[in-house]
SERO-4910 file (N, C-alpha, C, O; in steps of 0.05 Angstrom, whole numbers):
BEGIN
 pado doro    nc1    nc2    nc3   cac1   cac2   cac3    cc1    cc2    cc3    oc1    oc2    oc3
  Unk    A    508    555  -1049    515    572  -1026    493    594  -1024    483    604  -1044
  Unk    A    487    602  -1000    467    622   -995    477    641   -974    490    633   -954
  Unk    A    472    666   -978    481    687   -959    467    683   -932    443    677   -931
  Unk    A    482    687   -911    472    683   -884    449    702   -878    430    695   -863
  Unk    A    449    725   -890    428    745   -884    401    736   -897    380    744   -887
  Unk    A    403    721   -918    378    713   -931    367    687   -920    345    678   -929
  Unk    A    381    674   -902    371    648   -891    347    654   -873    347    673   -857
  Unk    A    326    637   -875    303    640   -857    310    633   -828    323    612   -823
  Unk    A    303    650   -810    309    646   -781    284    650   -765    281    671   -752
  Unk    A    266    630   -765    241    633   -751    244    634   -721    226    645   -707
  Unk    A    265    623   -710    269    622   -680    288    644   -670    296    643   -647
  Unk    A    295    663   -688    314    684   -680    300    702   -659    277    709   -662
  Unk    A    316    710   -639    305    728   -618    301    755   -630    318    766   -645
  Unk    A    278    767   -623    271    794   -633    271    814   -610    274    807   -587
  Unk    A    267    839   -618    266    861   -598    241    857   -580    242    864   -556
  Unk    A    219    847   -592    195    844   -576    198    823   -554    185    824   -533
  Unk    A    216    804   -559    220    783   -538    231    795   -512    225    784   -491
  Unk    A    246    816   -514    257    828   -490    236    842   -473    241    848   -450
  Unk    A    213    848   -485    192    862   -471    175    843   -455    159    853   -438
  Unk    A    177    817   -459    160    798   -445    175    788   -420    199    783   -421
  Unk    A    161    785   -398    173    775   -374    179    745   -376    163    730   -388
  Unk    A    201    737   -366    209    709   -367    196    694   -344    198    702   -321
  Unk    A    182    672   -350    168    657   -330    185    632   -323    191    616   -341
  Unk    A    194    630   -298    210    608   -289    193    592   -269    186    602   -248
  Unk    A    186    567   -275    169    551   -256    183    547   -230    208    543   -229
  Unk    A    168    548   -209    178    545   -182    184    515   -177    167    498   -182
  Unk    A    207    510   -166    214    483   -159    199    475   -133    201    488   -113
  Unk    A    184    453   -135    168    445   -112    183    425    -95    198    408   -105
  Unk    A    179    428    -70    191    409    -51    180    381    -56    156    378    -61
  Unk    A    197    360    -56    187    333    -62    163    325    -45    147    310    -54
  Unk    A    161    334    -21    138    328     -4    132    352     13    146    359     32
  Unk    A    110    366      6    103    390     19     94    386     48     95    404     64
  Unk    A     86    361     55     77    355     82     99    347    100     95    343    124
  Unk    A    123    344     89    146    336    106    164    359    111    165    379     95
  Unk    A    179    358    132    199    379    138    221    377    118    232    356    112
  Unk    A    228    401    107    249    401     87    275    395    101    282    407    121
  Unk    A    291    377     89    315    368    101    338    387     93    342    391     69
  Unk    A    351    398    112    374    415    107    398    404    123    395    387    140
  Unk    A    422    414    115    446    405    129    445    410    159    452    394    175
  Unk    A    436    435    166    436    442    194    417    425    211    424    415    232
  Unk    A    393    421    200    374    404    215    383    375    218    380    363    238
  Unk    A    396    365    196    406    338    197    429    335    217    431    315    231
  Unk    A    446    356    218    469    355    237    459    354    266    470    340    283
  Unk    A    437    369    272    426    369    299    415    341    306    420    331    328
  Unk    A    401    328    287    390    302    292    413    281    295    411    263    312
  Unk    A    433    283    279    455    264    280    470    267    306    478    247    319
  Unk    A    475    292    315    489    296    340    472    285    364    483    273    382
  Unk    A    446    289    363    429    278    384    430    248    384    430    235    405
  Unk    A    430    236    360    430    207    358    456    196    370    456    177    385
  Unk    A    479    208    363    505    198    374    506    202    404    517    185    418
  Unk    A    495    224    414    495    228    443    479    206    458    487    196    479
  Unk    A    456    199    446    440    178    458    454    151    457    451    135    476
  Unk    A    468    145    435    482    120    433    504    119    454    507     98    468
  Unk    A    520    140    457    541    140    477    530    139    506    542    127    523
  Unk    A    508    153    510    495    152    536    486    124    544    490    115    566
  Unk    A    474    110    525    466     83    530    489     64    535    488     47    553
  Unk    A    511     68    520    534     51    524    547     56    551    555     36    565
  Unk    A    549     81    560    560     87    586    543     76    609    553     64    628
  Unk    A    516     79    607    499     68    628    500     38    629    498     26    651
  Unk    A    503     25    606    505     -4    606    530    -14    620    530    -35    633
  Unk    A    552      1    617    577     -7    630    575     -3    660    586    -19    676
  Unk    A    560     18    669    558     24    697    537      5    711    543     -5    732
  Unk    A    514      2    698    492    -13    711    487    -40    700    472    -56    712
  Unk    A    497    -46    676    491    -71    664    469    -68    643    452    -50    646
  Unk    A    468    -85    623    449    -83    601    420    -87    610    402    -77    598
  Unk    A    417   -103    632    390   -109    641    377    -85    655    352    -85    658
  Unk    A    393    -65    663    382    -43    679    379    -18    662    371      3    673
  Unk    A    384    -19    637    382      5    620    360      1    599    351    -22    593
  Unk    A    350     23    588    330     22    568    340     38    543    355     57    546
  Unk    A    332     29    520    341     41    495    321     61    484    322     67    460
  Unk    A    304     72    500    283     90    491    295    115    477    284    124    457
  Unk    A    317    125    489    329    149    477    339    145    449    336    161    432
  Unk    A    353    122    445    364    116    419    341    111    399    342    120    376
  Unk    A    320     97    408    297     92    390    284    118    382    276    121    359
  Unk    A    281    136    400    268    162    394    286    178    375    275    192    357
  Unk    A    312    176    378    330    190    359    328    179    331    329    193    312
  Unk    A    326    152    330    322    139    304    296    148    291    294    152    267
  Unk    A    275    149    308    249    157    298    249    185    287    235    191    267
  Unk    A    264    203    300    265    231    291    278    232    263    269    247    246
  Unk    A    300    217    259    313    217    233    294    205    212    293    216    190
  Unk    A    280    184    219    261    172    200    239    191    192    231    191    169
  Unk    A    229    206    212    207    225    206    215    247    187    200    254    169
  Unk    A    239    256    190    249    277    172    255    266    144    251    280    124
  Unk    A    265    242    143    271    229    117    246    218    104    245    195     96
  Unk    A    225    235    101    201    228     87    188    203     98    175    187     83
  Unk    A    190    199    125    177    177    139    185    149    128    169    132    124
  Unk    A    211    147    123    223    122    113    236    106    135    252    117    150
  Unk    A    229     81    138    241     63    157    249     38    142    232     22    134
  Unk    A    275     34    139    285     12    123    284    -14    139    280    -14    163
  Unk    A    287    -37    125    288    -63    138    311    -65    157    308    -76    179
  Unk    A    334    -53    150    357    -54    168    351    -39    194    360    -48    215
  Unk    A    337    -17    192    330     -2    216    311    -18    234    313    -18    258
  Unk    A    292    -31    221    273    -48    237    287    -70    251    283    -75    275
  Unk    A    305    -84    237    319   -107    249    338    -97    271    341   -109    292
  Unk    A    352    -74    266    371    -64    285    357    -55    311    367    -59    333
  Unk    A    333    -42    308    318    -33    331    308    -57    347    309    -57    372
  Unk    A    299    -78    334    289   -102    348    312   -116    363    309   -125    385
  Unk    A    336   -117    350    359   -129    363    367   -113    388    374   -124    409
  Unk    A    367    -86    385    375    -69    408    355    -73    431    364    -74    454
  Unk    A    330    -74    425    310    -78    447    313   -105    460    308   -107    484
  Unk    A    320   -125    445    323   -152    457    348   -153    474    348   -168    494
  Unk    A    369   -138    467    393   -138    483    389   -124    510    398   -133    530
  Unk    A    375   -101    509    371    -85    533    348    -96    550    344    -86    572
  Unk    A    332   -114    539    309   -124    554    312   -152    564    293   -167    566
  Unk    A    337   -161    569    342   -188    578    332   -194    606    327   -175    622
  Unk    A    329   -219    613    320   -227    639    343   -227    659    366   -233    652
  Unk    A    337   -220    683    357   -220    704    363   -249    713    345   -266    712
  Unk    A    388   -254    721    396   -280    731    388   -283    760    395   -267    777
  Unk    A    373   -304    765    364   -309    793    388   -317    810    402   -336    804
  Unk    A    392   -303    833    414   -309    851    410   -336    864    388   -345    869
  Unk    A    432   -350    868    431   -377    880    427   -376    910    438   -358    923
  Unk    A    411   -394    920    406   -396    949    427   -413    963    443   -427    949
  Unk    A    427   -413    989    447   -429   1004    443   -459   1001    462   -474   1005
  Unk    A    420   -468    993    415   -497    990    420   -507    962    416   -531    956
  Unk    A    428   -490    944    433   -498    916    462   -509    915    481   -494    911
  Unk    A    464   -535    918    491   -547    919    505   -545    892    529   -542    892
  Unk    A    490   -547    870    503   -546    844    510   -517    836    523   -513    815
  Unk    A    503   -498    852    508   -470    845    534   -460    856    541   -436    853
  Unk    A    550   -478    870    575   -469    882    598   -487    873    594   -511    868
  Unk    A    621   -475    870    645   -489    863    663   -489    888    669   -468    899
  Unk    A    671   -513    898    686   -515    923    715   -518    917    723   -537    903
  Unk    A    731   -500    928    760   -501    924    773   -509    950    764   -500    972
  Unk    A    793   -525    949    807   -534    973    829   -515    980    844   -505    962
  Unk    A    832   -508   1005    852   -489   1014    880   -502   1011    882   -526   1005
  Unk    A    901   -486   1015    928   -496   1012    934   -518   1033    950   -536   1029
  Unk    A    920   -516   1057    925   -537   1077    910   -563   1071    916   -584   1082
  Unk    A    892   -561   1053    877   -585   1044    855   -593   1062    843   -614   1058
  Unk    A    848   -577   1082    828   -585   1101    803   -567   1100    782   -574   1112
  Unk    A    804   -545   1086    782   -526   1087    771   -523   1058    786   -520   1039
  Unk    A    744   -525   1056    730   -522   1030    720   -494   1028    704   -485   1045
  Unk    A    728   -480   1007    720   -452   1003    699   -451    981    705   -457    958
  Unk    A    674   -444    988    653   -443    967    654   -417    951    657   -395    962
  Unk    A    653   -420    925    652   -397    907    626   -399    890    622   -420    877
  Unk    A    610   -378    890    585   -379    876    589   -382    846    602   -365    834
  Unk    A    577   -403    834    578   -406    805    561   -384    792    566   -375    769
  Unk    A    539   -376    805    522   -355    794    538   -329    791    534   -315    771
  Unk    A    555   -323    810    571   -299    808    590   -300    784    593   -280    770
  Unk    A    603   -323    780    621   -326    757    605   -325    731    614   -311    712
  Unk    A    582   -338    730    566   -338    706    555   -310    700    552   -301    678
  Unk    A    549   -295    723    538   -268    719    559   -250    707    552   -234    689
  Unk    A    584   -252    716    605   -235    705    610   -242    675    613   -224    659
  Unk    A    611   -268    669    614   -276    642    591   -267    624    594   -259    602
  Unk    A    567   -270    636    543   -261    621    543   -231    616    534   -222    595
  Unk    A    553   -215    635    554   -187    632    572   -178    610    566   -160    594
  Unk    A    595   -192    608    614   -186    586    601   -192    559    604   -177    540
  Unk    A    588   -215    558    575   -223    532    553   -203    525    549   -196    502
  Unk    A    537   -194    545    516   -175    540    527   -149    530    515   -136    513
  Unk    A    549   -140    542    561   -115    532    571   -117    504    569    -99    488
  Unk    A    582   -141    497    590   -145    469    566   -145    451    567   -134    429
  Unk    A    544   -158    459    520   -158    443    509   -129    440    500   -122    418
  Unk    A    510   -114    461    501    -86    460    518    -70    441    507    -54    425
  Unk    A    544    -74    442    562    -59    424    555    -66    395    554    -48    378
  Unk    A    551    -91    389    545    -99    361    518    -88    353    514    -80    330
  Unk    A    498    -89    371    472    -78    365    473    -48    359    459    -39    341
  Unk    A    488    -33    374    491     -4    370    506      1    343    500     21    330
  Unk    A    524    -16    336    538    -13    310    518    -17    287    518     -3    267
  Unk    A    500    -37    290    480    -42    270    461    -18    268    453    -10    246
  Unk    A    453     -7    291    435     16    291    448     40    277    435     53    260
  Unk    A    473     45    283    487     68    271    490     64    241    486     83    226
  Unk    A    497     40    233    501     35    204    474     37    189    474     47    167
  Unk    A    452     28    201    426     30    188    418     59    184    406     66    163
  Unk    A    423     76    204    416    104    201    433    118    180    423    134    164
  Unk    A    459    111    179    476    123    158    468    114    131    468    130    112
  Unk    A    461     89    128    452     79    101    426     93     93    423     98     69
  Unk    A    408     98    111    383    112    105    389    140     94    378    148     74
  Unk    A    407    154    108    413    182     99    427    182     72    421    198     55
  Unk    A    445    163     68    459    161     42    439    154     20    441    166     -2
  Unk    A    421    136     24    401    129      4    382    152     -1    374    157    -24
  Unk    A    375    167     19    358    191     16    371    212     -2    358    223    -19
  Unk    A    397    216      3    411    236    -13    414    228    -42    414    245    -60
  Unk    A    415    202    -48    416    193    -75    389    196    -89    388    198   -114
  Unk    A    367    196    -74    341    196    -85    329    224    -89    317    230   -110
  Unk    A    332    241    -68    320    267    -69    341    289    -72    365    284    -68
  Unk    A    331    312    -80    349    335    -84    354    348    -56    335    357    -43
  Unk    A    379    349    -48    386    361    -22    409    380    -27    422    380    -48
  Unk    A    414    397     -7    436    416     -8    462    405      4    480    420     10
  Unk    A    463    379      7    487    366     19    489    338      8    470    327     -5
  Unk    A    511    326     12    516    298      5    527    283     29    543    294     44
  Unk    A    519    259     31    527    242     54    536    216     44    522    202     30
  Unk    A    561    208     51    571    182     44    581    167     68    597    178     84
  Unk    A    571    143     72    579    128     96    607    118     93    617    112     71
  Unk    A    621    116    116    648    106    116    649     76    112    670     64    106
  Unk    A    626     63    116    624     34    113    617     28     84    594     30     76
  Unk    A    637     20     68    633     14     40    637    -16     35    655    -28     45
  Unk    A    618    -26     20    620    -55     13    637    -57    -12    631    -46    -34
  Unk    A    659    -71    -10    677    -75    -33    667    -97    -51    661   -119    -42
  Unk    A    665    -90    -76    655   -110    -96    676   -112   -118    687    -93   -127
  Unk    A    681   -137   -126    699   -142   -148    685   -137   -174    662   -145   -178
  Unk    A    699   -122   -192    687   -116   -218    690   -141   -236    711   -153   -239
  Unk    A    667   -148   -248    667   -171   -266    655   -163   -292    636   -147   -293
  Unk    A    664   -174   -314    651   -168   -340    623   -181   -341    619   -202   -329
  Unk    A    605   -167   -355    578   -177   -356    576   -205   -368    559   -221   -361
  Unk    A    593   -210   -388    592   -237   -400    599   -259   -381    593   -282   -386
  Unk    A    612   -252   -359    620   -272   -339    599   -276   -317    602   -293   -300
  Unk    A    577   -260   -318    556   -263   -298    536   -283   -307    517   -277   -321
  Unk    A    540   -308   -300    523   -330   -308    500   -335   -288    484   -353   -292
  Unk    A    499   -320   -266    478   -324   -246    451   -313   -256    450   -296   -273
  Unk    A    430   -325   -245    403   -315   -252    399   -287   -240    411   -280   -220
  Unk    A    382   -272   -253    376   -245   -244    357   -246   -220    337   -260   -220
  Unk    A    365   -232   -198    349   -231   -174    346   -201   -165    363   -185   -171
  Unk    A    324   -196   -152    319   -169   -141    307   -172   -114    290   -189   -109
  Unk    A    315   -154    -96    305   -155    -68    283   -135    -64    287   -111    -68
  Unk    A    259   -145    -57    237   -127    -51    236   -124    -21    230   -144     -6
  Unk    A    241   -101    -11    244    -97     18    219    -85     31    205    -99     46
  Unk    A    212    -60     25    191    -47     39    176    -28     20    185    -21     -2
  Unk    A    152    -19     30    137      2     17    129     22     38    122     15     61
  Unk    A    131     48     31    127     69     50    106     88     39    100     89     16
  Unk    A     95    104     58     75    125     51     51    114     36     44    125     15
  Unk    A     40     93     46     16     81     34     -7    101     38    -11    111     60
  Unk    A    -22    107     17    -45    126     20    -64    118     43    -71     94     45
  Unk    A    -71    137     59    -88    131     82   -115    120     74   -126    104     88
  Unk    A   -126    129     52   -152    120     43   -153     91     34   -174     79     32
  Unk    A   -129     79     29   -128     52     19   -118     32     40   -117      8     35
  Unk    A   -111     42     64   -100     25     84   -118      3     93   -110    -20     98
  Unk    A   -144      9     95   -164    -10    105   -180    -23     83   -198    -39     88
  Unk    A   -173    -17     58   -188    -29     35   -177    -55     26   -191    -70     11
  Unk    A   -152    -62     33   -140    -86     22   -130   -104     44   -122    -96     66
  Unk    A   -132   -130     38   -124   -150     58    -94   -155     58    -83   -161     79
  Unk    A    -82   -153     35    -53   -157     33    -43   -142      8    -58   -132     -8
  Unk    A    -16   -140      7     -3   -126    -15     18   -145    -27     30   -161    -14
  Unk    A     21   -142    -54     42   -157    -68     55   -139    -88     45   -118    -95
  Unk    A     78   -148    -98     93   -134   -118     97   -153   -142    107   -175   -139
  Unk    A     88   -144   -166     91   -159   -190    116   -148   -205    117   -124   -212
  Unk    A    135   -165   -210    161   -157   -222    163   -168   -250    157   -191   -255
  Unk    A    171   -151   -269    173   -159   -297    198   -147   -310    206   -125   -303
  Unk    A    210   -162   -329    232   -152   -344    223   -147   -373    210   -164   -385
  Unk    A    228   -123   -383    219   -114   -409    241   -103   -426    260    -90   -416
  Unk    A    240   -109   -452    258    -96   -471    240    -82   -491    226    -94   -507
  Unk    A    240    -55   -490    221    -40   -505    193    -45   -492    190    -41   -468
  Unk    A    174    -53   -509    148    -60   -498    144    -90   -496    122    -99   -489
  Unk    A    165   -105   -501    163   -134   -500    172   -146   -474    193   -138   -463
  Unk    A    156   -164   -463    163   -177   -438    182   -200   -444    177   -217   -461
  Unk    A    205   -200   -430    225   -220   -435    219   -247   -423    227   -268   -433
  Unk    A    204   -248   -401    198   -273   -387    172   -268   -372    162   -246   -370
  Unk    A    161   -289   -361    137   -286   -345    142   -270   -320    164   -271   -309
  Unk    A    122   -256   -311    125   -239   -288    127   -256   -262    116   -277   -260
  Unk    A    142   -246   -243    146   -259   -218    133   -243   -196    136   -218   -195
  Unk    A    118   -256   -179    103   -243   -157    115   -251   -130    123   -273   -126
  Unk    A    116   -232   -112    125   -238    -85    107   -259    -73     82   -258    -75
  Unk    A    119   -278    -59    104   -300    -47    101   -298    -17     82   -309     -6
  Unk    A    120   -285     -4    119   -283     25     96   -264     33     91   -244     20
  Unk    A     84   -270     56     63   -253     66     75   -227     77     94   -228     93
  Unk    A     64   -205     68     75   -179     77     66   -173    105     45   -183    114
  Unk    A     82   -158    119     76   -149    146     72   -119    147     88   -104    135
  Unk    A     52   -110    160     48    -82    165     58    -75    192     46    -82    212
  Unk    A     80    -61    193     93    -54    218     88    -25    224     93     -8    208
  Unk    A     79    -20    248     76      8    258     98     13    278     92     16    302
  Unk    A    122     15    268    145     22    285    149     52    287    133     65    300
  Unk    A    170     62    274    173     91    273    152    103    255    139    123    261
  Unk    A    147     90    232    126     97    213    112     72    204    123     50    207
  Unk    A     88     75    193     74     51    183     87     42    157     90     57    138
  Unk    A     96     17    156    112      6    134    102    -21    127     95    -37    145
  Unk    A    101    -27    101     94    -54     91    121    -68     85    137    -57     70
  Unk    A    125    -91     97    151   -105     95    147   -132     81    130   -147     89
  Unk    A    164   -137     61    166   -163     49    193   -176     55    194   -199     64
  Unk    A    214   -161     51    242   -171     56    246   -197     41    253   -217     54
  Unk    A    241   -197     15    241   -222     -1    258   -218    -26    258   -197    -39
  Unk    A    273   -239    -33    288   -240    -57    271   -252    -79    261   -275    -76
  Unk    A    267   -238   -101    251   -247   -124    271   -258   -144    289   -245   -153
  Unk    A    266   -283   -152    285   -298   -169    272   -302   -197    251   -315   -199
  Unk    A    286   -292   -217    278   -297   -245    293   -322   -255    315   -320   -264
  Unk    A    280   -345   -252    294   -370   -258    299   -373   -288    282   -367   -305
  Unk    A    324   -380   -294    332   -385   -321    339   -359   -337    347   -361   -360
  Unk    A    337   -336   -324    344   -311   -337    372   -302   -327    374   -290   -306
  Unk    A    392   -308   -343    419   -300   -335    424   -271   -339    414   -259   -358
  Unk    A    440   -259   -322    446   -231   -324    461   -224   -350    456   -204   -362
  Unk    A    479   -242   -358    495   -237   -382    478   -238   -407    486   -227   -428
  Unk    A    454   -251   -406    437   -253   -430    417   -230   -433    403   -229   -453
  Unk    A    416   -213   -413    397   -191   -414    406   -169   -433    430   -162   -433
  Unk    A    388   -158   -449    396   -135   -466    403   -112   -448    393   -109   -426
  Unk    A    422    -95   -457    432    -73   -441    411    -51   -436    414    -34   -419
  Unk    A    389    -52   -451    367    -32   -447    344    -44   -432    322    -33   -433
  Unk    A    348    -66   -418    327    -79   -403    316    -61   -381    331    -48   -367
  Unk    A    290    -61   -377    276    -47   -356    265    -67   -336    254    -88   -343
  Unk    A    267    -60   -311    253    -75   -289    229    -58   -282    231    -36   -273
  Unk    A    205    -70   -285    180    -57   -279    168    -69   -254    164    -94   -253
  Unk    A    162    -53   -234    151    -62   -209    123    -51   -207    118    -27   -210
  Unk    A    103    -68   -201     75    -60   -198     66    -67   -170     66    -90   -162
  Unk    A     60    -47   -155     51    -50   -127     21    -52   -127      6    -34   -134
  Unk    A     11    -76   -119    -18    -81   -121    -29    -87    -93    -16    -99    -76
  Unk    A    -54    -79    -89    -69    -87    -65    -90   -108    -72   -102   -107    -93
  Unk    A    -94   -127    -54   -112   -150    -59   -134   -150    -38   -129   -147    -14
  Unk    A   -158   -153    -48   -181   -155    -30   -201   -176    -41   -201   -181    -65
  Unk    A   -217   -187    -24   -237   -207    -31   -264   -194    -36   -273   -179    -19
  Unk    A   -276   -200    -59   -301   -188    -66   -320   -210    -74   -313   -228    -89
  Unk    A   -345   -208    -66   -366   -227    -73   -384   -214    -94   -398   -195    -88
  Unk    A   -384   -226   -119   -400   -214   -140   -430   -220   -138   -447   -203   -144
  Unk    A   -436   -244   -129   -464   -252   -126   -467   -271   -103   -447   -281    -92
  Unk    A   -491   -276    -95   -496   -294    -72   -489   -323    -78   -483   -338    -59
  Unk    A   -490   -331   -103   -485   -359   -110   -455   -365   -115   -447   -388   -115
  Unk    A   -440   -344   -118   -411   -347   -123   -395   -342    -97   -404   -328    -79
  Unk    A   -371   -353    -97   -354   -349    -74   -340   -322    -77   -346   -306    -94
  Unk    A   -321   -319    -59   -305   -294    -59   -284   -294    -81   -272   -315    -86
  Unk    A   -281   -272    -95   -261   -269   -115   -240   -249   -106   -246   -229    -94
  Unk    A   -215   -256   -111   -193   -238   -103   -188   -218   -125   -181   -226   -148
  Unk    A   -191   -193   -119   -188   -171   -138   -162   -157   -133   -155   -149   -111
  Unk    A   -146   -154   -155   -121   -140   -154   -124   -111   -164   -136   -106   -185
  Unk    A   -115    -92   -148   -116    -64   -155    -88    -52   -155    -74    -54   -135
  Unk    A    -80    -39   -177    -54    -27   -179    -54     -1   -163    -70     17   -168
  Unk    A    -35      0   -144    -32     24   -127     -9     42   -136     -5     64   -125
  Unk    A      6     33   -155     29     48   -165     49     30   -179     50      6   -174
  Unk    A     65     42   -196     85     27   -210    109     44   -215    108     69   -213
  Unk    A    131     31   -221    156     45   -227    173     28   -245    172      3   -242
  Unk    A    188     40   -262    207     25   -280    235     37   -276    238     61   -272
  Unk    A    255     19   -277    282     28   -275    300     12   -294    294    -11   -300
  Unk    A    321     24   -303    340     10   -321    356     -9   -305    366     -3   -283
  Unk    A    359    -34   -315    375    -54   -302    404    -47   -303    419    -53   -284
  Unk    A    413    -34   -325    441    -26   -328    442      4   -330    424     17   -341
  Unk    A    464     16   -320    467     45   -320    479     54   -347    482     38   -365
  Unk    A    486     79   -348    496     91   -373    523     78   -382    529     79   -406
  Unk    A    538     67   -363    563     54   -369    560     24   -374    579      9   -374
  Unk    A    534     15   -377    528    -13   -381    538    -30   -357    546    -53   -361
  Unk    A    536    -19   -333    542    -34   -309    516    -41   -295    497    -25   -295
  Unk    A    515    -65   -283    491    -74   -269    486    -56   -245    504    -52   -229
  Unk    A    462    -46   -243    454    -29   -220    452    -46   -195    438    -67   -195
  Unk    A    466    -38   -174    467    -54   -149    462    -35   -125    463    -11   -128
  Unk    A    457    -48   -102    453    -32    -78    424    -24    -74    407    -29    -91
  Unk    A    418    -12    -51    391     -4    -44    382     20    -61    397     39    -65
  Unk    A    358     18    -72    346     39    -88    319     46    -76    304     29    -68
  Unk    A    314     72    -73    289     82    -64    274     94    -87    283    113    -99
  Unk    A    251     82    -94    237     89   -119    209    100   -112    194     88    -96
  Unk    A    203    123   -124    176    134   -122    158    123   -143    165    121   -166
  Unk    A    133    115   -135    115    102   -153     97    122   -167     90    143   -157
  Unk    A     91    115   -193     73    130   -209     44    118   -207     42     94   -205
  Unk    A     24    135   -207     -4    124   -205    -12    111   -231     -1    116   -252
  Unk    A    -32     93   -228    -43     80   -252    -31     52   -257    -16     42   -240
  Unk    A    -37     41   -280    -27     15   -288      1     18   -299      8     39   -310
  Unk    A     18     -3   -297     45     -1   -306     47      2   -337     31     -8   -352
  Unk    A     67     18   -345     72     23   -374    101     18   -380    118     35   -374
  Unk    A    108     -6   -392    136    -12   -398    149      8   -416    174     12   -415
  Unk    A    133     22   -433    144     42   -451    145     70   -439    153     89   -452
  Unk    A    137     72   -414    136     98   -400    164    105   -390    184     94   -397
  Unk    A    163    124   -372    188    136   -361    203    116   -343    191     98   -331
  Unk    A    229    119   -342    246    103   -324    256    120   -301    274    112   -286
  Unk    A    243    143   -297    251    161   -276    232    156   -252    208    153   -255
  Unk    A    244    156   -228    229    152   -204    212    177   -198    220    199   -203
  Unk    A    188    172   -188    169    194   -182    175    205   -154    162    197   -134
  Unk    A    194    222   -152    202    234   -126    192    263   -123    194    274   -101
  Unk    A    180    274   -144    171    302   -143    142    304   -135    132    325   -128
  Unk    A    127    282   -137     98    283   -130     95    280   -100    105    261    -88
  Unk    A     81    299    -88     77    297    -58     62    272    -50     42    265    -62
  Unk    A     73    259    -29     60    236    -17     57    212    -35     40    195    -31
  Unk    A     73    211    -56     73    187    -73     85    163    -57    104    167    -43
  Unk    A     74    139    -60     85    116    -46    114    111    -54    122    116    -77
  Unk    A    130    102    -36    158     96    -41    163     66    -36    151     54    -19
  Unk    A    181     55    -52    188     27    -50    218     24    -49    233     37    -65
  Unk    A    227      7    -31    256      1    -30    261    -27    -40    284    -36    -40
***
């Protein structure tokens, strides 16, 4: 036993410590070039978006889908995307394309008096008089109802895609508010030992590509690997579909591809497994005049994430991951790089 007073206490606070000023590092905004998202600003954008949606729906009922334009709704979506660190998800791209196709339909050509097949002849009660009824008029009314139904579904998809973007943004970045969509996907809970399916991951999009590298590469790919510690569990899988560079609301690289790890069952994965994603740019380089072109791969960023969470549950749903510069490091951090300004983002 030793007296407490005689115990060495090298880290004990002293009187001199109180004379030094305490330095607290300043918390930096995740992206200094983007508008900081606050609850008030987001409420204004959401209210404007809903007003444009209702305005488009009312005009379509009055004038028909062929006579209205969805520019207001598209601009409202673009404003939300610009504030959300210039992120445009695949769902938003598809929903906007569907909305534009519904409101940009072709008009039905009216039938002329000589179009015999364009009229339905009904016999009067006396049986002697034929009453012509335009088939085009009947088809036009039926078509208008179908177009309004299509417009309603397209607007529902647009609204859901915007809500999912905001919810994903709140899970990724530090905000002074939380947003949860009312549309929840119900999933049955299953024990991990019962998951005999192969492990798959969906590579959707890449955002905020550095401007200096946009014209340096012919295409982009994502190399996916599963690691336990520093050991690779299986061969790496590379995206096979050709990526598309879309300049919609923001410039976005789109794959929209499911990557399949064949023969790797979810139940057989160690609970500490990491998924490492390497975002690479590919360009053709000619080393000498006698040789052909060689395809050179350059790593533009990487990120690692745990396949299972702290409760040993499989991570599911859309994830927005900030990429770290340099070559991938399986033993490195599993935290997304969301604090570095203008770091590429991958969904």
